[in-house]
Legacy VTK file of the C-alpha trace (Angstrom):
# vtk DataFile Version 3.0
C-alpha trace
ASCII
DATASET POLYDATA
POINTS 471 float
31.200 -64.984 93.603
32.872 -61.568 93.658
36.630 -61.775 94.198
38.398 -59.636 96.782
40.545 -57.103 94.900
43.877 -55.717 95.994
44.100 -51.928 96.329
46.437 -51.823 93.330
43.987 -53.764 91.193
41.066 -51.607 92.275
43.097 -48.622 91.177
43.898 -50.299 87.876
40.350 -51.187 86.892
39.253 -47.651 87.707
41.701 -46.430 85.059
41.421 -46.667 81.281
42.926 -49.763 79.702
45.617 -47.526 78.282
45.993 -45.173 81.277
49.519 -46.082 82.368
51.214 -43.766 79.901
49.190 -40.678 80.882
49.724 -38.180 83.683
46.265 -36.649 83.491
42.789 -38.131 83.236
40.557 -37.333 80.301
38.166 -34.499 80.963
34.530 -35.536 81.205
33.633 -33.859 77.919
36.276 -35.915 76.096
35.094 -39.106 77.798
31.558 -38.443 76.608
32.797 -37.543 73.128
34.875 -40.692 72.691
32.486 -43.133 74.376
30.795 -45.581 72.012
28.924 -47.680 74.581
25.660 -45.912 73.763
25.546 -47.669 70.388
28.047 -50.548 70.496
26.373 -52.106 73.562
24.376 -54.259 71.160
27.603 -56.145 70.432
27.769 -57.502 73.997
26.917 -61.118 73.202
29.396 -61.173 70.317
32.100 -59.644 72.491
31.454 -62.282 75.131
31.301 -65.054 72.533
34.645 -63.959 71.089
36.196 -63.649 74.544
35.038 -67.140 75.532
36.606 -68.600 72.386
39.792 -66.599 72.972
40.045 -67.785 76.587
39.512 -71.401 75.576
42.205 -71.115 72.920
44.624 -69.549 75.424
43.916 -72.437 77.786
44.439 -75.123 75.153
47.688 -73.482 74.071
49.004 -73.363 77.648
49.151 -69.572 77.691
46.547 -69.708 80.458
46.129 -72.526 82.926
43.094 -74.640 82.140
41.450 -73.692 85.440
42.108 -69.991 84.709
40.500 -70.268 81.284
37.510 -72.115 82.757
37.049 -69.494 85.471
37.129 -66.697 82.896
34.662 -68.532 80.650
32.220 -69.275 83.491
32.348 -65.641 84.597
31.766 -64.378 81.058
28.706 -66.600 80.750
27.463 -65.230 84.057
27.972 -61.668 82.820
25.937 -62.454 79.706
23.069 -63.799 81.819
23.185 -60.682 84.003
23.133 -58.376 80.969
20.194 -60.235 79.472
18.304 -60.008 82.756
19.202 -56.482 83.864
20.458 -54.736 80.738
23.552 -52.552 80.381
24.204 -49.420 82.350
25.188 -46.826 79.744
27.836 -44.542 81.227
30.696 -42.628 79.627
33.186 -43.958 82.154
33.189 -47.084 79.991
34.763 -46.308 76.612
32.992 -49.107 74.829
31.319 -52.477 75.272
34.721 -54.199 75.531
35.734 -52.007 78.489
32.328 -52.510 80.085
32.571 -56.295 79.984
36.194 -56.360 81.112
35.273 -54.112 84.039
32.463 -56.462 85.079
34.801 -59.415 84.693
37.380 -57.652 86.871
34.850 -57.232 89.653
34.080 -60.943 89.533
37.510 -62.563 89.289
40.011 -59.811 90.047
43.425 -59.716 88.425
42.797 -62.907 86.480
40.489 -60.916 84.206
43.506 -59.008 82.907
44.927 -62.226 81.431
42.017 -62.428 78.988
43.511 -59.603 76.959
46.686 -61.597 76.344
47.481 -61.880 72.614
44.713 -59.583 71.469
43.891 -55.891 71.102
40.653 -53.975 71.022
41.456 -53.492 67.337
41.077 -57.154 66.390
38.439 -57.584 69.093
36.039 -55.048 67.587
36.727 -56.352 64.073
35.691 -59.779 65.327
32.572 -58.536 67.126
31.222 -56.764 64.053
31.868 -59.786 61.848
30.034 -62.056 64.300
27.171 -59.556 64.479
26.846 -59.407 60.705
26.953 -63.172 60.304
23.728 -63.278 62.316
22.124 -60.151 60.903
22.655 -61.059 57.257
20.824 -64.333 57.754
17.962 -62.508 59.498
17.733 -59.891 56.750
17.683 -62.645 54.124
14.789 -64.349 55.925
12.855 -61.078 56.040
13.418 -60.599 52.312
12.041 -64.098 51.779
8.885 -63.109 53.671
8.385 -60.256 51.195
8.999 -62.686 48.340
6.380 -65.068 49.749
3.871 -62.196 49.821
4.709 -61.379 46.198
4.199 -65.004 45.126
0.868 -65.192 46.946
-0.428 -62.043 45.221
0.833 -63.270 41.844
-0.933 -66.628 42.247
-4.217 -65.101 43.387
-4.337 -62.601 40.523
-2.927 -64.661 37.677
-5.750 -63.720 35.275
-5.606 -59.952 35.721
-4.276 -58.010 32.737
-2.896 -54.511 33.190
-1.146 -51.941 31.017
2.608 -52.324 31.052
4.505 -49.031 31.068
7.681 -47.533 29.696
8.447 -43.851 30.302
5.261 -43.912 32.447
3.295 -44.251 29.199
1.143 -47.253 28.361
3.229 -49.658 26.296
2.000 -53.268 26.035
-0.459 -55.398 27.981
1.067 -57.593 30.694
-0.236 -59.821 33.432
-0.388 -58.083 36.802
1.374 -61.140 38.204
4.185 -60.704 35.694
4.667 -57.109 36.785
4.960 -57.734 40.504
7.078 -60.863 40.027
9.747 -58.534 38.649
10.274 -57.425 42.258
10.697 -61.024 43.379
13.742 -61.359 41.125
15.157 -58.009 42.218
15.008 -59.197 45.813
16.435 -62.583 44.862
19.501 -60.836 43.471
19.768 -59.009 46.789
19.751 -62.296 48.699
22.526 -63.647 46.465
24.577 -60.549 47.179
23.984 -60.920 50.914
25.349 -64.456 50.904
28.307 -63.377 48.786
28.934 -60.692 51.399
28.731 -63.364 54.092
31.679 -65.147 52.464
33.774 -61.977 52.717
32.846 -61.625 56.383
33.772 -65.223 57.141
37.426 -64.506 58.022
38.704 -64.553 61.598
40.582 -61.323 62.500
41.398 -62.327 66.094
45.146 -62.806 66.406
45.936 -59.732 64.357
46.192 -57.939 67.725
46.827 -54.193 67.336
48.133 -54.589 63.772
51.348 -56.681 63.727
50.098 -59.974 65.153
51.346 -61.426 68.445
54.490 -63.114 69.720
52.439 -65.520 71.838
52.241 -69.031 70.450
48.490 -68.932 69.828
46.471 -71.274 67.640
44.030 -69.289 65.524
42.629 -72.456 63.995
41.171 -73.319 67.388
39.509 -69.901 67.681
38.331 -70.058 64.084
36.659 -73.434 64.632
35.072 -72.355 67.928
33.571 -69.259 66.263
32.614 -71.059 63.046
34.860 -69.111 60.687
36.092 -70.877 57.563
39.367 -69.009 57.253
41.700 -66.508 58.947
42.528 -63.027 57.656
45.707 -63.353 55.549
47.205 -60.019 56.655
47.045 -58.704 60.214
47.270 -55.033 59.161
44.335 -55.453 56.801
42.570 -57.539 59.435
42.198 -54.614 61.864
41.660 -51.853 59.304
39.399 -53.589 56.788
35.831 -52.302 56.699
35.057 -53.378 53.141
32.724 -56.060 54.437
30.692 -53.388 56.253
30.607 -51.219 53.130
29.414 -54.278 51.188
26.576 -54.702 53.670
25.678 -51.015 53.524
25.654 -51.141 49.728
23.381 -54.180 49.689
21.119 -52.529 52.279
20.923 -49.485 49.993
20.133 -51.737 47.035
17.344 -53.576 48.889
15.896 -50.244 50.026
16.041 -48.952 46.452
14.064 -51.970 45.280
11.541 -51.525 48.086
11.290 -47.822 47.309
10.545 -48.487 43.633
7.882 -51.019 44.582
6.303 -48.630 47.065
6.367 -45.811 44.536
4.256 -47.960 42.222
1.861 -48.868 45.019
1.480 -45.157 45.800
0.729 -44.373 42.150
-1.624 -47.331 41.761
-3.585 -46.327 44.871
-4.353 -42.811 43.595
-7.808 -41.941 42.291
-6.224 -41.352 38.888
-5.193 -45.034 38.686
-7.212 -46.843 41.368
-5.538 -50.153 40.497
-5.270 -51.156 44.143
-6.469 -50.328 47.628
-4.036 -50.661 50.508
-5.453 -52.045 53.759
-6.638 -49.471 56.300
-4.207 -50.809 58.898
-1.315 -49.540 56.773
-2.682 -46.105 55.930
-3.462 -42.896 57.800
-5.924 -40.063 57.393
-5.684 -36.307 57.168
-6.056 -33.971 60.120
-8.156 -31.613 57.993
-9.508 -33.537 54.962
-11.926 -36.270 56.069
-11.904 -38.116 52.748
-8.167 -38.804 52.696
-6.562 -42.234 52.939
-2.826 -41.747 52.759
-0.315 -44.536 51.935
2.015 -43.438 54.735
3.795 -46.784 55.165
4.737 -46.749 51.482
5.913 -43.157 51.727
7.979 -43.793 54.855
9.735 -46.772 53.278
10.454 -44.638 50.234
11.745 -41.860 52.493
13.941 -44.111 54.637
15.757 -45.224 51.509
17.594 -41.888 51.543
18.872 -42.469 55.075
20.337 -45.825 54.100
21.997 -44.218 51.063
23.441 -41.588 53.396
24.904 -44.232 55.715
26.744 -45.844 52.802
28.184 -42.529 51.640
29.103 -41.648 55.225
31.322 -44.702 55.705
32.826 -44.461 52.229
33.773 -40.891 53.053
35.221 -41.924 56.413
37.378 -44.589 54.766
38.585 -42.651 51.740
41.704 -41.108 53.327
42.553 -43.416 56.219
46.174 -44.595 56.310
46.847 -48.110 57.577
46.141 -49.521 59.975
43.575 -48.793 62.695
42.324 -45.231 63.253
39.662 -44.088 65.706
37.626 -42.824 62.754
36.612 -46.449 62.345
34.420 -46.130 65.421
32.031 -44.340 63.060
31.343 -47.563 61.185
28.974 -49.004 63.771
26.319 -46.309 64.050
25.711 -46.214 60.300
25.764 -50.008 60.091
23.351 -50.523 62.979
21.052 -47.805 61.664
20.903 -49.300 58.170
20.292 -52.818 59.465
17.518 -51.580 61.778
15.825 -49.574 59.021
16.084 -52.444 56.564
14.634 -55.053 58.909
11.786 -52.782 60.005
10.890 -51.873 56.427
10.980 -55.475 55.217
8.865 -56.643 58.137
6.074 -54.109 57.719
6.171 -54.269 53.925
5.652 -58.033 53.720
2.524 -57.661 55.860
1.253 -54.615 53.991
1.487 -56.397 50.633
-0.976 -59.032 51.826
-3.475 -56.288 52.737
-3.721 -55.024 49.159
-6.906 -55.503 47.156
-6.702 -55.435 43.353
-9.374 -53.294 41.650
-9.720 -55.222 38.390
-12.709 -53.175 37.231
-10.667 -49.983 37.305
-7.644 -51.673 35.731
-9.848 -52.776 32.822
-10.877 -49.154 32.254
-7.222 -48.350 31.630
-7.118 -51.114 29.031
-9.682 -49.464 26.773
-6.816 -47.983 24.774
-6.374 -50.632 22.082
-3.088 -49.050 21.054
-1.558 -51.389 23.629
-1.605 -54.002 20.850
0.417 -51.890 18.406
3.649 -53.873 18.799
1.940 -57.178 18.009
0.261 -55.583 14.975
3.735 -54.665 13.734
4.883 -58.237 14.421
1.842 -59.451 12.440
3.113 -57.592 9.370
6.664 -58.874 9.906
5.326 -62.432 9.856
3.802 -61.593 6.481
7.213 -60.657 5.066
7.849 -56.992 5.889
10.918 -55.806 7.753
10.209 -54.641 11.274
11.216 -51.045 10.475
8.711 -50.870 7.623
6.032 -52.546 9.731
6.739 -50.110 12.561
6.161 -47.152 10.229
2.926 -48.609 8.846
1.473 -49.211 12.305
2.546 -45.707 13.306
0.514 -44.321 10.401
-2.401 -46.553 11.386
-2.322 -45.171 14.948
-2.120 -41.616 13.654
-5.099 -42.195 11.363
-7.278 -43.773 14.048
-6.274 -41.135 16.590
-7.093 -38.317 14.157
-10.533 -39.840 13.637
-10.959 -40.357 17.387
-11.234 -44.099 16.929
-9.727 -47.000 18.773
-8.166 -49.764 16.667
-11.096 -52.126 17.178
-13.382 -49.487 15.624
-11.396 -49.395 12.365
-12.914 -51.399 9.515
-10.932 -53.961 7.566
-11.067 -51.695 4.514
-9.489 -48.907 6.562
-6.779 -51.315 7.686
-6.125 -52.264 4.058
-5.908 -48.608 3.033
-2.813 -48.408 5.221
-1.396 -51.816 4.171
-2.857 -54.455 1.856
-1.382 -57.265 4.010
-3.982 -56.804 6.738
-6.606 -59.551 6.807
-9.595 -60.328 9.021
-7.393 -62.148 11.524
-5.917 -58.784 12.545
-8.856 -58.413 14.921
-7.535 -61.361 16.964
-4.639 -59.105 17.960
-7.052 -56.631 19.502
-7.950 -59.244 22.109
-5.589 -58.505 25.002
-5.719 -62.037 26.377
-4.634 -63.430 23.005
-1.882 -60.824 22.729
-0.555 -61.931 26.095
-0.862 -65.658 25.413
1.063 -65.545 22.118
4.228 -64.400 23.908
6.745 -67.222 23.641
10.065 -65.975 24.998
11.418 -67.146 28.342
10.307 -64.885 31.193
7.655 -63.157 29.089
4.131 -62.179 30.106
2.180 -65.158 28.754
0.289 -67.038 31.420
2.354 -70.163 30.725
5.609 -68.289 31.247
4.394 -66.445 34.339
3.148 -69.666 35.935
6.518 -71.253 35.186
8.205 -68.250 36.750
6.058 -68.478 39.898
6.766 -72.208 40.176
10.487 -71.547 39.970
10.178 -68.799 42.611
8.329 -71.189 44.940
11.114 -73.726 44.515
13.738 -71.104 45.407
11.854 -70.014 48.523
11.325 -73.562 49.762
15.063 -74.390 49.604
LINES 1 472
471 0 1 2 3 4 5 6 7 8 9 10 11 12 13 14 15 16 17 18 19 20 21 22 23 24 25 26 27 28 29 30 31 32 33 34 35 36 37 38 39 40 41 42 43 44 45 46 47 48 49 50 51 52 53 54 55 56 57 58 59 60 61 62 63 64 65 66 67 68 69 70 71 72 73 74 75 76 77 78 79 80 81 82 83 84 85 86 87 88 89 90 91 92 93 94 95 96 97 98 99 100 101 102 103 104 105 106 107 108 109 110 111 112 113 114 115 116 117 118 119 120 121 122 123 124 125 126 127 128 129 130 131 132 133 134 135 136 137 138 139 140 141 142 143 144 145 146 147 148 149 150 151 152 153 154 155 156 157 158 159 160 161 162 163 164 165 166 167 168 169 170 171 172 173 174 175 176 177 178 179 180 181 182 183 184 185 186 187 188 189 190 191 192 193 194 195 196 197 198 199 200 201 202 203 204 205 206 207 208 209 210 211 212 213 214 215 216 217 218 219 220 221 222 223 224 225 226 227 228 229 230 231 232 233 234 235 236 237 238 239 240 241 242 243 244 245 246 247 248 249 250 251 252 253 254 255 256 257 258 259 260 261 262 263 264 265 266 267 268 269 270 271 272 273 274 275 276 277 278 279 280 281 282 283 284 285 286 287 288 289 290 291 292 293 294 295 296 297 298 299 300 301 302 303 304 305 306 307 308 309 310 311 312 313 314 315 316 317 318 319 320 321 322 323 324 325 326 327 328 329 330 331 332 333 334 335 336 337 338 339 340 341 342 343 344 345 346 347 348 349 350 351 352 353 354 355 356 357 358 359 360 361 362 363 364 365 366 367 368 369 370 371 372 373 374 375 376 377 378 379 380 381 382 383 384 385 386 387 388 389 390 391 392 393 394 395 396 397 398 399 400 401 402 403 404 405 406 407 408 409 410 411 412 413 414 415 416 417 418 419 420 421 422 423 424 425 426 427 428 429 430 431 432 433 434 435 436 437 438 439 440 441 442 443 444 445 446 447 448 449 450 451 452 453 454 455 456 457 458 459 460 461 462 463 464 465 466 467 468 469 470
């Protein structure tokens, strides 16, 4: 029910929250310039959640009457329902989402709404809202990363027998299982998830009660608010509480790191889908054609993810630059934290969502991969190891195999075309069993080290990954 407002109160709510000290109103251009409602409106439910907890705490502490606190809380819940049904009217007359909600509250319960701001400032209010927002978003991002990881595991399981060239310096190096290669991205993303949850610990501090910067003289109980909002601790310093944006920078850094990992993965998918490689084919639903060349099938989703990585990098640098010269405590520059944060979170979630689906559309072209395995030089490292096991130092063995490669290359031969006598001309230690090391499957299976490319180790790795995902 809308309360009847006194003329004085109507005049007050039409003013800015800070308008009493000013003789003149802001010009419209300044109001538009300083307004943040266009982007911080997405914090509405966190602002309301924080305000409900604050009102309840004020009531329990006797700073508000219990019935006053209950009336404020009921009205805030009603405002949330209205916003969710009708949306938010974006207008520059409201400085931000906090002003918007307080204005709506004022229209519902009159002067009582002004008591809600007791013992708090917009400074600790916005710090709280962003922390609450990130506590939700980090968990959602982590779940989306897990969906990508599930796609990786599925591809690894279904293609466990496929051997491909492993690369260093973009040159063929040693044979590896295809599953081993793509599982590398699983562990990259797992590190990202660990960092996200570490970041969550840094976020999990209640700033409400810091007020503008110096705390409050009201006898509040922050433990009550902390428990209501599910925080584990309270910021230890009120000045730092309102000016700290490290937790946002942490999130932006991790977002940049996840996007870097996605970009690397997509770069490989782009390369592998070219006619020159033809290792994979990406599903039609995730590609586009050319407006002029009928034969084209372009990996646009991969390219867009790779391209959006730069925007997320830019958001991180933007906030770091904003923060680098700010004196304590709160400065309006900090309003710039939200646009870059929201943008990075949106990009990251969208990229993860589409990427996890695109991965499952990929078909592996084993026939074409096998063509790239014709180069038997992929076994050169194990041939050197063969000689080491016969007593040579690795450096000597390395030189001998280098000469062997040079000789076979000069004669336009692959290693499996060299006779045993020709092997022995290079080193007398070569025996007939050297030909076993020209079998790529055997070369892969003899790997023994933890995390290596042998089928046994890759299967163990996949099993461990499945266990991580299921927990």
